[in-house]
C-alpha positions as CSV (number, residue, x, y, z in Angstrom):
1,I,83.2,128.4,148.1
2,S,86.3,128.7,150.1
3,Q,84.8,126.8,153.0
4,L,83.7,124.1,150.7
5,S,87.2,123.9,149.2
6,Q,88.7,123.7,152.8
7,A,86.3,120.9,153.6
8,I,87.1,119.0,150.5
9,Q,90.9,119.4,151.2
10,L,90.3,118.0,154.8
11,V,88.4,115.0,153.4
12,L,91.3,114.4,150.9
13,L,93.8,114.5,153.7
14,C,91.8,112.0,155.8
15,I,91.6,109.7,152.7
16,L,95.3,109.9,152.0
17,S,96.1,109.2,155.7
18,A,93.8,106.2,155.8
19,G,95.4,105.0,152.5
20,A,98.9,105.3,154.1
21,L,97.8,103.3,157.1
22,V,96.2,100.6,154.9
23,L,99.6,100.4,153.0
24,L,101.6,100.1,156.2
25,T,99.3,97.4,157.6
26,S,99.5,95.4,154.4
27,V,103.3,95.5,154.3
28,R,103.4,94.6,158.0
29,S,101.1,91.5,157.4
30,T,103.4,90.1,154.7
31,L,106.6,91.0,156.6
32,E,107.3,87.3,157.5
33,E,107.4,86.3,153.9
34,R,109.5,89.4,153.0
35,L,111.9,88.5,155.8
36,E,112.3,84.9,154.5
37,E,112.7,86.0,150.9
38,G,115.2,88.7,151.8
39,A,117.2,86.2,153.9
40,L,117.3,83.6,151.2
41,L,118.4,86.2,148.7
42,R,121.1,87.4,151.0
43,V,122.3,83.8,151.8
44,L,122.5,83.2,148.0
45,G,124.7,86.2,147.5
46,A,122.4,89.2,147.0
47,R,123.5,92.5,148.5
48,K,121.2,94.8,150.4
49,A,121.2,97.2,147.6
50,L,119.6,94.7,145.3
51,I,116.9,93.8,147.8
52,Q,116.2,97.5,148.4
53,Q,116.0,98.0,144.6
54,A,113.5,95.1,144.3
55,L,111.4,96.6,147.1
56,F,111.6,100.0,145.3
57,V,110.4,98.4,142.0
58,E,107.6,96.7,143.8
59,F,106.3,99.7,145.5
60,G,107.0,102.0,142.6
61,A,104.9,99.9,140.4
62,L,102.1,100.0,142.9
63,G,102.6,103.8,143.1
64,L,102.5,104.2,139.4
65,F,99.2,102.1,139.2
66,S,97.6,104.0,141.8
67,G,98.7,107.4,140.4
68,V,97.2,106.4,137.0
69,L,94.0,105.2,138.7
70,A,93.8,108.5,140.7
71,A,94.5,110.6,137.6
72,A,91.7,108.7,135.7
73,G,89.3,109.1,138.5
74,A,90.0,112.9,139.0
75,E,89.7,113.4,135.2
76,A,86.3,111.6,135.1
77,C,85.1,113.8,138.1
78,L,86.3,116.9,136.3
79,Y,84.5,115.8,133.1
80,G,81.3,115.2,135.0
81,L,81.5,118.6,136.7
82,Q,82.4,120.4,133.4
83,V,79.7,118.8,131.3
84,F,76.7,118.4,133.7
85,V,77.2,121.0,136.5
86,F,78.8,123.9,134.8
87,K,77.6,123.1,131.3
88,S,81.0,124.1,129.8
89,Q,83.5,122.8,127.3
90,V,85.5,119.8,128.3
91,V,89.1,120.6,129.0
92,W,91.6,117.7,129.5
93,H,94.4,118.2,132.0
94,P,97.7,116.7,130.9
95,L,99.5,117.9,133.9
96,L,97.3,115.7,136.1
97,W,98.3,112.7,134.0
98,G,102.0,113.5,134.5
99,L,101.9,114.5,138.1
100,G,99.5,111.8,139.5
101,P,101.6,108.8,138.7
102,L,104.9,110.6,139.7
103,I,103.5,111.6,143.0
104,G,102.0,108.1,143.5
105,V,105.4,106.5,142.9
106,C,107.2,108.9,145.3
107,I,104.7,108.7,148.2
108,I,104.0,104.9,148.0
109,S,107.6,104.0,147.6
110,A,108.6,106.1,150.5
111,I,105.9,104.6,152.7
112,G,106.6,101.0,151.5
113,L,110.3,101.2,152.0
114,F,109.8,102.7,155.4
115,A,107.5,99.9,156.3
116,S,109.8,97.2,155.1
117,R,113.1,98.5,156.4
118,T,113.3,95.5,158.8
119,V,114.0,93.3,155.8
120,L,117.3,94.9,155.3
121,K,118.3,95.1,159.0
122,V,117.8,91.5,160.1
123,P,120.8,89.3,159.4
124,P,119.9,86.2,157.4
125,M,121.5,83.8,159.9
126,L,119.0,84.8,162.5
127,L,116.2,83.7,160.2
128,L,117.9,80.4,159.5
129,R,118.6,79.8,163.1
130,G,115.2,80.4,164.6
131,S,111.8,81.8,164.1
132,V,110.8,85.0,162.4
133,A,109.4,86.3,165.8
134,N,112.9,86.0,167.2
135,A,114.4,87.9,164.3
136,L,111.9,90.6,164.6
137,A,112.4,91.0,168.3
138,A,116.2,91.0,167.7
139,S,115.9,93.7,164.9
140,A,114.5,96.1,167.5
141,F,117.9,96.3,169.1
142,G,119.3,97.9,166.0
143,N,122.5,95.9,165.5
144,A,123.4,92.3,164.7
145,K,125.5,91.7,167.8
146,S,122.7,92.4,170.2
147,A,120.4,90.5,167.9
148,I,122.6,87.4,168.0
149,N,122.6,87.6,171.9
150,V,118.7,87.5,171.9
151,V,118.5,84.6,169.6
152,G,121.4,82.6,171.1
153,S,124.4,81.0,169.5
154,G,124.9,77.8,167.8
155,S,124.5,76.4,164.3
156,P,121.4,77.0,162.1
157,S,118.5,74.6,162.6
158,K,118.6,72.0,159.8
159,T,114.8,72.1,159.9
160,S,114.7,75.8,159.0
161,M,117.3,75.4,156.4
162,F,115.5,72.6,154.8
163,A,112.2,74.4,155.0
164,L,113.7,77.4,153.2
165,R,115.3,75.2,150.6
166,D,112.1,73.1,150.0
167,R,110.0,76.3,149.8
168,Y,112.1,78.4,147.4
169,L,114.4,76.1,145.3
170,P,113.4,73.4,142.9
171,P,114.5,69.9,143.8
172,C,117.2,69.9,140.9
173,L,119.1,72.7,142.9
174,W,119.1,70.9,146.2
175,T,122.7,70.2,147.1
176,I,122.3,69.7,150.9
177,S,120.9,66.2,151.6
């Protein structure tokens, strides 16, 4: 039984690792949109703390949902084992329902905030000046001064400013003509 328990723990560890990699990949695939939204919010006056709180709420809700789903799945498996395999009385596990969502929020929030940390590092002017690829390359240097040297100097492109304006603001709020 101890070998079976160790094998199940190993499978669980592999599943959790695969889930973490899927989360990292999904955050990286939407990084361009996250960078644009973060830049727009910062240009409109939002502080980094507000953007970080929004990311925490997003990943926290995802973690809460996955924790509840995991607790429900675990409870259903335990029910099946208790009733059909061991032929014993059903025992509900309230600790599972409390810890599952809490652990889900902690783990998924940590992974999600780690994967989207670039959103807070890239200065908004870099995104307004050029492409997202330049801003991502510039953020690898770790500071805004080096990043500006990579992208170059000059005024922001009117095309990129209008594209952000047209994408995120309703026409009644357009003040730049």
